[in-house]
N, CA, C and O atoms as a CHARMM CRD file, in Angstrom:
* protein
*
  140
    1    1 ASP  N    -14.71400  -8.39100   0.88200 PROA 1      0.00000
    2    1 ASP  CA   -16.13000  -8.18200   0.70700 PROA 1      0.00000
    3    1 ASP  C    -16.75300  -7.50400   1.93000 PROA 1      0.00000
    4    1 ASP  O    -17.63700  -6.66000   1.78500 PROA 1      0.00000
    5    2 ASP  N    -16.30400  -7.86300   3.11800 PROA 2      0.00000
    6    2 ASP  CA   -16.86000  -7.25900   4.33300 PROA 2      0.00000
    7    2 ASP  C    -16.52300  -5.77600   4.42000 PROA 2      0.00000
    8    2 ASP  O    -17.36200  -4.97600   4.83200 PROA 2      0.00000
    9    3 LEU  N    -15.31300  -5.40400   4.03800 PROA 3      0.00000
   10    3 LEU  CA   -14.90800  -3.99900   4.07800 PROA 3      0.00000
   11    3 LEU  C    -15.69300  -3.17400   3.07100 PROA 3      0.00000
   12    3 LEU  O    -16.08700  -2.04800   3.37400 PROA 3      0.00000
   13    4 VAL  N    -15.92600  -3.70700   1.89100 PROA 4      0.00000
   14    4 VAL  CA   -16.72100  -3.01700   0.86700 PROA 4      0.00000
   15    4 VAL  C    -18.15700  -2.85400   1.34700 PROA 4      0.00000
   16    4 VAL  O    -18.75300  -1.79100   1.17100 PROA 4      0.00000
   17    5 LYS  N    -18.71300  -3.88900   1.94500 PROA 5      0.00000
   18    5 LYS  CA   -20.08900  -3.82800   2.43900 PROA 5      0.00000
   19    5 LYS  C    -20.22900  -2.79100   3.56000 PROA 5      0.00000
   20    5 LYS  O    -21.23900  -2.09000   3.62900 PROA 5      0.00000
   21    6 ALA  N    -19.23300  -2.69200   4.42800 PROA 6      0.00000
   22    6 ALA  CA   -19.29300  -1.76500   5.56100 PROA 6      0.00000
   23    6 ALA  C    -19.11000  -0.30900   5.14900 PROA 6      0.00000
   24    6 ALA  O    -19.68500   0.58300   5.77100 PROA 6      0.00000
   25    7 THR  N    -18.30600  -0.05200   4.09500 PROA 7      0.00000
   26    7 THR  CA   -17.99400   1.33000   3.72300 PROA 7      0.00000
   27    7 THR  C    -18.69800   1.81500   2.46900 PROA 7      0.00000
   28    7 THR  O    -18.84200   3.02300   2.27900 PROA 7      0.00000
   29    8 ASN  N    -19.14500   0.90000   1.59900 PROA 8      0.00000
   30    8 ASN  CA   -19.85900   1.22300   0.35800 PROA 8      0.00000
   31    8 ASN  C    -19.11700   2.25100  -0.51000 PROA 8      0.00000
   32    8 ASN  O    -19.69000   3.28400  -0.85500 PROA 8      0.00000
   33    9 PRO  N    -17.85000   1.98400  -0.86700 PROA 9      0.00000
   34    9 PRO  CA   -17.08100   2.93700  -1.66700 PROA 9      0.00000
   35    9 PRO  C    -17.37100   2.81400  -3.16200 PROA 9      0.00000
   36    9 PRO  O    -17.86600   1.78500  -3.62200 PROA 9      0.00000
   37   10 ARG  N    -17.06000   3.87100  -3.91600 PROA 10     0.00000
   38   10 ARG  CA   -17.12300   3.78900  -5.38200 PROA 10     0.00000
   39   10 ARG  C    -15.91400   3.03500  -5.90700 PROA 10     0.00000
   40   10 ARG  O    -16.00100   2.31300  -6.90100 PROA 10     0.00000
   41   11 TRP  N    -14.77700   3.21000  -5.22600 PROA 11     0.00000
   42   11 TRP  CA   -13.53600   2.56400  -5.62200 PROA 11     0.00000
   43   11 TRP  C    -12.70500   2.30500  -4.37400 PROA 11     0.00000
   44   11 TRP  O    -12.64800   3.15200  -3.48200 PROA 11     0.00000
   45   12 MET  N    -12.06700   1.15800  -4.30200 PROA 12     0.00000
   46   12 MET  CA   -11.23200   0.82900  -3.14800 PROA 12     0.00000
   47   12 MET  C    -10.06500  -0.03400  -3.60000 PROA 12     0.00000
   48   12 MET  O    -10.21800  -0.93000  -4.43000 PROA 12     0.00000
   49   13 LYS  N     -8.89100   0.25500  -3.03600 PROA 13     0.00000
   50   13 LYS  CA    -7.69900  -0.54400  -3.30400 PROA 13     0.00000
   51   13 LYS  C     -7.03700  -0.83800  -1.96300 PROA 13     0.00000
   52   13 LYS  O     -6.75600   0.07400  -1.18400 PROA 13     0.00000
   53   14 VAL  N     -6.79400  -2.10700  -1.70500 PROA 14     0.00000
   54   14 VAL  CA    -6.15200  -2.52600  -0.46200 PROA 14     0.00000
   55   14 VAL  C     -4.87800  -3.26700  -0.82900 PROA 14     0.00000
   56   14 VAL  O     -4.89200  -4.19900  -1.63300 PROA 14     0.00000
   57   15 ARG  N     -3.77600  -2.83500  -0.22700 PROA 15     0.00000
   58   15 ARG  CA    -2.49300  -3.47200  -0.50400 PROA 15     0.00000
   59   15 ARG  C     -1.85200  -3.86900   0.82300 PROA 15     0.00000
   60   15 ARG  O     -1.76800  -3.06600   1.75200 PROA 15     0.00000
   61   16 ILE  N     -1.40800  -5.11000   0.89400 PROA 16     0.00000
   62   16 ILE  CA    -0.78600  -5.63400   2.10200 PROA 16     0.00000
   63   16 ILE  C      0.56800  -6.22500   1.72300 PROA 16     0.00000
   64   16 ILE  O      0.67800  -6.99000   0.76500 PROA 16     0.00000
   65   17 GLU  N      1.59000  -5.86200   2.48200 PROA 17     0.00000
   66   17 GLU  CA     2.92800  -6.40400   2.25800 PROA 17     0.00000
   67   17 GLU  C      3.35900  -7.17000   3.50200 PROA 17     0.00000
   68   17 GLU  O      3.38400  -6.61600   4.60100 PROA 17     0.00000
   69   18 PHE  N      3.69400  -8.43500   3.32800 PROA 18     0.00000
   70   18 PHE  CA     4.17300  -9.27000   4.41700 PROA 18     0.00000
   71   18 PHE  C      5.65900  -9.51800   4.20900 PROA 18     0.00000
   72   18 PHE  O      6.07400  -9.98400   3.14700 PROA 18     0.00000
   73   19 MET  N      6.45400  -9.20900   5.21700 PROA 19     0.00000
   74   19 MET  CA     7.88900  -9.49300   5.18000 PROA 19     0.00000
   75   19 MET  C      8.20700 -10.26300   6.46000 PROA 19     0.00000
   76   19 MET  O      8.29200  -9.68300   7.54200 PROA 19     0.00000
   77   20 VAL  N      8.38000 -11.55900   6.32200 PROA 20     0.00000
   78   20 VAL  CA     8.62100 -12.40200   7.48900 PROA 20     0.00000
   79   20 VAL  C     10.05000 -12.90500   7.48700 PROA 20     0.00000
   80   20 VAL  O     10.78200 -12.75100   6.50900 PROA 20     0.00000
   81   21 ARG  N     10.42500 -13.49700   8.58100 PROA 21     0.00000
   82   21 ARG  CA    11.78600 -14.02800   8.68500 PROA 21     0.00000
   83   21 ARG  C     12.03700 -15.09800   7.63400 PROA 21     0.00000
   84   21 ARG  O     11.11000 -15.77300   7.18700 PROA 21     0.00000
   85   22 GLY  N     13.26800 -15.24100   7.25400 PROA 22     0.00000
   86   22 GLY  CA    13.64000 -16.25700   6.27500 PROA 22     0.00000
   87   22 GLY  C     13.64000 -15.75300   4.84900 PROA 22     0.00000
   88   22 GLY  O     13.85600 -16.52800   3.91800 PROA 22     0.00000
   89   23 GLY  N     13.39600 -14.44300   4.66200 PROA 23     0.00000
   90   23 GLY  CA    13.43600 -13.86300   3.32700 PROA 23     0.00000
   91   23 GLY  C     12.19100 -14.10100   2.49700 PROA 23     0.00000
   92   23 GLY  O     12.20400 -13.88400   1.28600 PROA 23     0.00000
   93   24 ILE  N     11.11600 -14.54600   3.13100 PROA 24     0.00000
   94   24 ILE  CA     9.87100 -14.77000   2.39600 PROA 24     0.00000
   95   24 ILE  C      9.11400 -13.45300   2.32200 PROA 24     0.00000
   96   24 ILE  O      8.89100 -12.80500   3.34500 PROA 24     0.00000
   97   25 TYR  N      8.71900 -13.05400   1.11900 PROA 25     0.00000
   98   25 TYR  CA     8.04200 -11.78400   0.88400 PROA 25     0.00000
   99   25 TYR  C      6.75800 -12.04000   0.10800 PROA 25     0.00000
  100   25 TYR  O      6.77400 -12.71100  -0.92400 PROA 25     0.00000
  101   26 THR  N      5.65300 -11.50900   0.60200 PROA 26     0.00000
  102   26 THR  CA     4.36500 -11.66700  -0.07100 PROA 26     0.00000
  103   26 THR  C      3.70900 -10.30600  -0.20400 PROA 26     0.00000
  104   26 THR  O      3.65500  -9.54400   0.76100 PROA 26     0.00000
  105   27 ASP  N      3.21200  -9.99800  -1.38500 PROA 27     0.00000
  106   27 ASP  CA     2.54200  -8.73200  -1.66900 PROA 27     0.00000
  107   27 ASP  C      1.16700  -9.06000  -2.24300 PROA 27     0.00000
  108   27 ASP  O      1.06400  -9.71400  -3.28000 PROA 27     0.00000
  109   28 VAL  N      0.10200  -8.60100  -1.56200 PROA 28     0.00000
  110   28 VAL  CA    -1.26500  -8.87700  -1.99200 PROA 28     0.00000
  111   28 VAL  C     -1.95400  -7.55100  -2.27400 PROA 28     0.00000
  112   28 VAL  O     -1.89100  -6.62900  -1.46100 PROA 28     0.00000
  113   29 GLU  N     -2.61700  -7.45200  -3.43400 PROA 29     0.00000
  114   29 GLU  CA    -3.31400  -6.22500  -3.81000 PROA 29     0.00000
  115   29 GLU  C     -4.68800  -6.58600  -4.36500 PROA 29     0.00000
  116   29 GLU  O     -4.81200  -7.45200  -5.23200 PROA 29     0.00000
  117   30 VAL  N     -5.72200  -5.91100  -3.85400 PROA 30     0.00000
  118   30 VAL  CA    -7.10100  -6.17800  -4.26200 PROA 30     0.00000
  119   30 VAL  C     -7.76600  -4.85500  -4.59600 PROA 30     0.00000
  120   30 VAL  O     -7.59900  -3.87800  -3.86500 PROA 30     0.00000
  121   31 GLU  N     -8.52600  -4.80700  -5.70300 PROA 31     0.00000
  122   31 GLU  CA    -9.25000  -3.59700  -6.09000 PROA 31     0.00000
  123   31 GLU  C    -10.73400  -3.89500  -6.23000 PROA 31     0.00000
  124   31 GLU  O    -11.12800  -5.00000  -6.60200 PROA 31     0.00000
  125   32 HSD  N    -11.54500  -2.89600  -5.92600 PROA 32     0.00000
  126   32 HSD  CA   -12.99400  -3.00400  -6.06900 PROA 32     0.00000
  127   32 HSD  C    -13.49200  -1.76400  -6.80200 PROA 32     0.00000
  128   32 HSD  O    -13.13300  -0.64400  -6.43900 PROA 32     0.00000
  129   33 PHE  N    -14.30500  -1.95200  -7.81600 PROA 33     0.00000
  130   33 PHE  CA   -14.93000  -0.85100  -8.54100 PROA 33     0.00000
  131   33 PHE  C    -16.43400  -1.02900  -8.47200 PROA 33     0.00000
  132   33 PHE  O    -16.94600  -2.12600  -8.69500 PROA 33     0.00000
  133   34 LYS  N    -17.14100   0.04300  -8.16400 PROA 34     0.00000
  134   34 LYS  CA   -18.59800  -0.02400  -8.12400 PROA 34     0.00000
  135   34 LYS  C    -19.12700  -0.09300  -9.54800 PROA 34     0.00000
  136   34 LYS  O    -18.69400   0.66800 -10.41300 PROA 34     0.00000
  137   35 LYS  N    -20.04700  -0.98700  -9.78800 PROA 35     0.00000
  138   35 LYS  CA   -20.60200  -1.17800 -11.13200 PROA 35     0.00000
  139   35 LYS  C    -21.70700  -0.19600 -11.41700 PROA 35     0.00000
  140   35 LYS  O    -22.28600  -0.21600 -12.50300 PROA 35     0.00000
């Protein structure tokens, strides 16, 4: 929400991939569309 408020985009997609020791893998993806 803070990034959307600061940049005021029509569309935004943020993807983060975490690869940590021990074989644990996390993939987070968030999208924002202006109404």
